[in-house]
N, C-alpha and C positions, 0 to 999 in steps of 0.2 A: 618428496616430490612432483608433484602435481603444479604447483605453484608455476616453475618457469615453463613447462608446457604450457600452459595457460596463456601464459604472458606474449609467448612466441604465436600462441592462436590469437588471441586478442590485439596485438600490436598488426600481425597481417589481415586482421578483420578490419581496423580502421583508420591503417595509416595513410595518409595523403600525401603526396610529393609537395613539398613545399615549395610555395610558389609566391613573389614577391606581391604584396598587396598592389601595389602599381600597376602590374603586369595584368592583373586578372579583367576580367571583361566585367561589364554591369551584369548584376542579375536581374534579371525582370521578375515584377512581381507575382508573388505566387497566387494561384486562383485562392478566393475565400473558402472554397471547401476542403483545400490541399492539408488540412488539419489531422489532428488524431488529439482526443475522440471526433468523429466524424458532428459535424451541427448538424442539429434536428431540422434548422429552415436556413438558406440561401438565397440571395438576391444580388446577384454581381451585376455592374455597371456604373456607368458614372465616370470621372475622372480619379486617379489615384492622390493620395496624400505624402508626400515626401517629410520626412524630419529634416531640422534645421539646426542649427546654431540657436533659430529663434522661437524653435519650439517650447510650450508652457506646456507643463503638465498639472493643466485646472479640475482642483478638488472640491470647490465651493466649503462651505461652513461644517463640513463632516469629519470628524475625528479618525473614524473609521478608513473614510475615501481617500484621506490624508496619508494616512499608514500606509495602504497600499499605494498611494500615487510615491510616497517614498521608496518605497519595496521595487516597483516598476524601475523607478531612476536610477536603484543603483545596478537595478540588471542591465542597463542602456548606457550608461556613463561610459564605463574602459571601453568598450568597444566603438562606440559613435563620437567620440570625445568632447559630445558635446554637455552643456551646463546642464541643461533640464531642470530648469528652477522648479518647484513644486509651490503655487500657489492658490490659495480659496478666491482670487479675482476671478471673476466670470469674463471669458469672450465666446467667441465663435470656431477660435481659430486653436491648434494646438491638441493635445489629448486630454479628452476631459473624462472625467471619472464621476456618474451621477448617480445619489440614490433616491428611488423615487418610490411613490406607494404604489405602484401596478402590479397588482394580484398575480396575473396571469403567467409572472416571471419567477413565482413561488420564493423558495429559500434559497437557493441555486443557480437558478435560473439568470439569463444576461440578454441585453440585445446590442449589436457592435455595429455602428455606422459609420462608416469611412467614405470622405468626399475631397473634392480643391482644399481646403482647409482646414481640416484636422479627422481623427476619429474620437467618436464618442463612444462609452460605454455605459449602459444604465440596467442598474439592479435594482433588485426591491431589497435584498440585505446585501449585507456586506461581502459573505460567501460568495454570489453570484457575481459581484464587481470584480473581486480577485481571479476568479472562473475564467472571466472576460478576460483580464490583462495575461493569462494562459494563452488565450486564444491569439490575442494581439502579438505574443511572443513570436507562436508558429508561422503568422501572418509575414513576419521582416525575414530580412535573409538571415541563414545560420550562423554567419559572422558574428551577428548581434551575441550571440552566447559568449562570446570570448572575451576574455578578460585585457585583453592591450585594444591599443587605437587599431581601428580595421577600416578600409575603402570603403565608401558608400556608392551608390546613394540606398538611400534607407526608405520602401518606398510601401504602401499599402495599396493593395488595389480595391478601387469603389466599388459601394454595395453596400448589404446590408447581411448582419446575420441573425435570427433568434434561434436562441440553446438553452433548453432546458433539458434535466436529467433523467433518464429511463427508470433509475432505480437510486434509492436514496442512501444506500449502503454501498459502496466501491471503495473495497479496502484490499491490503497488502498486508502478509503476514511475515515478521522478521525472528528466528528462531535464536534467540542468544544465548538459548540455553545448553547446546552441545557443542559451541561457539561463540564466546563472548564478544560483544562488537564495544566501543567505546562510544559514549556521549559525541562524540564528532562524528563518528564514524556513522552511527545513526540518522544523524542530521544531514549529512551530503545524502542518504538514501531519501530522506521526508523530502529534499529539494526535489528528486530526480521522481518522485510520487506526485507532486504537486502540480509540474509541468504537464500530464495527463490526467488530471481532475481527480486524482484518489482522494477519497476524503477521510478514512479509515485506517487508521497505524495499530496492529493487531500484534502485540509484544508478548510472544511465547519466554513466561518467566521463569518457568522450573522445570525441571525434569530429572531423569535420571542422572544424568552427567552436570549440573548444575544449578545451583539455585541464587538468582542474579538480584536479587533486590532485598535491600536492608529491613529486616522488621524488628525494632528494637525488643519488642516480647520475648523474641526466640531468636538472641543477636548469631547464635551458631551456623542458623539457615546461610546466612550470609556469606561468612569469615570461615567455615569451615565447608560448608556445602558448597559455595562456588568458589572454591582453591583450585579448582581443576575444571576440565574440558576433555573433549574427544581427543584420545592421541597424547591425555596427559600435560597438556597445556597448564601455561598460569590458572586462566580462568579469570576471575573477577565480578566486580559486582557494581550495582548501582546505589550509590547512597542515596539518601529520600532527597536531598539538594538534585542530586545528577537526574533522578527520575524525574523530578517536578522541571526541570531544564528542557528535558523532551518534551513533555507535556506542556510545558509554553511555546517551543520553538513548533512541535507541531500544531499548536494552536493558531500561530503567527503565518501557519501557510494552509489554515482551514483544515484540519486533519485533526480526530477526534482519538485519543489514545484507547486502546482498548488492552487491558492487559490481560495475561494467563497465568492461572497458578492449575498444573494439569495435577487431577484429581481421579479417584484415587489412586492409578497406577501412576507409572511416570513419575515417581517420587523417591528414588534411590538417594540425590542427594539428601532429603531429608531425613531421611530414615536413618543414614550416615552421621547425620549432626545431631539428631535426640536417641536413643536409645528407648526411651518411654514410648515413641511410637510404634516401634516393632512389636507385633503380638506376642513374642518369645522375649521382648525388653533386652535383646541383643542387638548392637546398631551394624549392618554389614559396611566394609570398606566402600570408600569412595569408589565410582564407576566412570571408568574412560574408554567404553566401548563402545556398540551401537544398537544392541540386542534390543529388543523390547519385550513389553510384558511381563516381566518377571517379579516387579516388587509391586506392593500396597500396601497402604495406611491400613490400620488396623479398626474394623467396623464397629468392631464390638466393645472397645474401650471409650471411657468418658474424655481422656485426656485428647483425644484424637478431634473431638469436635472444639475443645476449648483450644488448641492449636489452631483450627479453622477460624474461630469465630478471631481470634488474635488476628489473625493475617490479612483475612476479610476485610477488617475494622481498618486498622492499617493502612493496604491499600485504597479503600474507598474514602480514606480522608486525604489520599495524594492526588485521586483519578476525579478530576472534573465530569467525564464523560458518562452515559447512561449503563456500560454495560461490565458485567466482569466478567471474564472467560472461565471456567471453571474444568473443561476440558474434558474427561472423561472417556478417551478411548482408549481401547489396546489395554483394557484391563483384565488382562488374561487372568491372571491369581486372584482376583476377587472372584468370589461367589458369583452368581446373579441374585439370589438374596440379599448379601451385602450390599452388593451394589448400588440396589434399590434403596435399599436403607439409607445407606452411606449421601446419594445422591438427593433424596429425600430432604435431609438437615442440611447440607449444602446449599441445597438452592433455598431454603429457608433464611438462611443465614445471608444470603446474598442479599435478598428483600428486605431484613433488618436495618441492613446498612443502606438501603434506596437508591439498591441497581437493580438491574434489570439482568437476568441469568442470560449468558450463551453458554453453550456447550458442543462439544463435538458431536456426531450424529446418532452415536451409540444411548447420548442423552434419550433418546426417541423409546427406547426400549425399555425405559423406568418409566418415571413419571411426570413430564415435564410439567412445570406451574404454569399457570394461565400467560403471561407472558414472557415465556420464555423463547429463545431463537437457538434453533440447532444448525451446526457447520455442518454440510453434506461433505464428504473426501472420498465419497466411491468412487469407482472406474468400474471398466468394462467388467472383470471379475466379479464384483461384488454380487452376492448371492442375490436370487429376487425375493426372498424371504426379507433379508435385511432393508433392501430398498421399498418393502411394503410398508416394513415400520414408519420410515419416514413418511412414505404416503398418509398412512392412518394417523400419526402424529399432526401432519398439516393439516387433516379435512377436520380436526380436533381442535384447531385453533394455533398451535407451534409454527412461528414463524422461521424461514429457511435462507441461510446463508449458503450459496454454491461454490465449492473449490472441489469441480471433481478431479482428482489426482491425476489423471492421465488428460486432462486438458490445464488444469491451472497452476500445476504443484509445479513450481519453477526451479525446483533442484530434479525435476528428472531429465535425462539426459537429453539431448536433441537428436543424438543420433549415436549408434556405438561407439564411434572413436572420440567420442565426447569428452574431454580430460578429466571433468568433473560430472559431480551427481548421482544419483543412483537411476535404475530402470525397472525397479518392482511392477510399477504400475505401466508401462512400458516404454517407448522411446515418444518422445513428445518436439516434434518439429513445431513452427512458426504458425502453419496454416492449421494442425492438429488443437493449439493453442486455440488460436481463434477462432474455427468454424464449426459453432455450437451455439445453440438457442438455450437461455437461463430457462425462458417460459416453459420449453417444452421439456426440456432434459430429465425429467422424472414424471412420467405419463400418470395423470391421475392428481397433483398436487392443484389445489384448489386456486384460481385467478385471485391475485392478491397476496398468496403465500410466500411470495419470494421478495425478499427485503432485497437481495442484490448478491453480487458477486464479490469474493477475495483471492487472491492469489499468495498461497503461501510459499517461504522459502526454508525450509528446514537446511540447515546447517553442516550435517554430519560430515562432509566435504568443504566447506565453505567457510575458510575464517580471513577473506580480505576485503575489502571493498571492491579490487578487481574481480574476487571469484562472483561476488553479489551483482557486481554489473553485468558479467559476462552471462551467467543465468538470467537473470532478470531481463535481459534487453538484447532482443526485442518482444520479448512474449508479455509481459508487465503491461506495454501501449496496448496492446492487441485485449486485455481483459479488463482494461480500463476501460477502451472503446464498448463490449458487451455491457459494461454498468451504466454505463453513462449514455452512447447514443441510441435511437429510436430502430426498433427493429428493423424499420423498412431501407434503411442506409445498410444495412447486415450484407456484404458481399464481397465474399474473398477477391477476386480479382481487381475490384477498385479499390479496397484495402491495401492491397499489397504494394499498390501504387504511390499512396500516399505514405505507408509505413518507409517504403524505400526512400520517400524524399525526407523522413527523419535523420536518414544517417548520418549526413554532413553536419546537423546539429546536436546529435549526440557526441559525433565526435568534435564538435567544439567546445560542446563540455566537457569532454577529457571522458566519458564513458565508453568502457572498453567491451563493446557489443559482438552480439555473433554474428559473423556476416551470413544469414542462410542463405543458400542458393535458391531458396523458394521467393526470394525476394528481389526486385530488380532495382537496385541502391542505387540513387543519383549519388553523382559525383561533386556536388556543389549545391 
């Protein structure tokens, strides 16, 4: 019942009257700083550069630069109609992608210089070059994102940008457990994340409602535990080949996949699949509701840890990234003593297979290992005692990723009339989602403890790409900016104008975004 209503809202939010391309006046080049996330340093001046049928994408001898240049050409060719050949022949004209040994740019920073004869993007690493390309996309007219020939000109204003990220962890989470999303649906979201320099894709692969990754040593987890979803739909799961394809595609957009197996609670799909994982040896029925906190693995059974070892071993072998997320939230049916025992063993198993532990911030109430990362999801109603546990863990060396539910949870309703989402953490309009400082959000956290931010999207009410886009946009770009841009650029009044300028771009990309009244949306 929600889907038709959402489509009406989304269509009203993004529709623009059709105007023949020839009748549209030429757009002025957009200012260098009018991008999201805000660049660290901008110096505007000098003549603009205009793409033409003579433009070449010059990549030198670097294989990585060639790959990124080919990606850029694929983005620009349909709308401009230009051939945009990718060549290793260097010259001072065209779009130049250069890898250099300049240390100040780090692993993800870049320089962009634009002038009469071309645009040059320089980076120390391929990820920086890719991020610079995303900035170049945003400096071109929004129509460049369309997949049919559009009217130019395609100008980039003259000047220079030097840009490096504030935090190394800038994530978005997709819950594929409560509702299953196909490989192609996940790829679409990856492309949307990449435009805003998100570099982590956290996949919530298991929960009470569904197990979504094939595990050879425990095959019923996927075939039975993955056979339904919230509301009783068909569910689904990723084969190992499917998961590898998501990892490959994410890597091509310079995103690291962080897989999550939520433990010891949120495990009904696993408990239903294998009776021996239950303390009483009786498998519960599959679950299609939305309650939490009722399930638990049996911490006292040896089979529980054989199961966990097998799952982590197979998942680690598929995952080139550094982290495996072991959940740990809302384990209300697990005693504190059992929880601590379980988390000690689970963390050791993750380390055994060469990965770093991530967990929800309840991990701080156990014994986090030395290099563990706790993901904080508290909100205004979170108790002072729970916050203190997190701060104390940070003081002892636990690193933090911040995802406050009343700021960063993309499944929270914008307002009381939002047709999708939940509101247990409050209503989260675009300004509230953006207007907070990760470094000072939890008072007492030591400098350097915050690795970055993440925007989770839980899927109790989310089942289509339109749903994902309506809830993620325009809030996800704001979380991305908190993770990338210097604190000195943080200003709602300036940001809302830059965000408003993204409206035509999101529409050109077919993103069904929410047209918040807090944002002055540009028409083109």
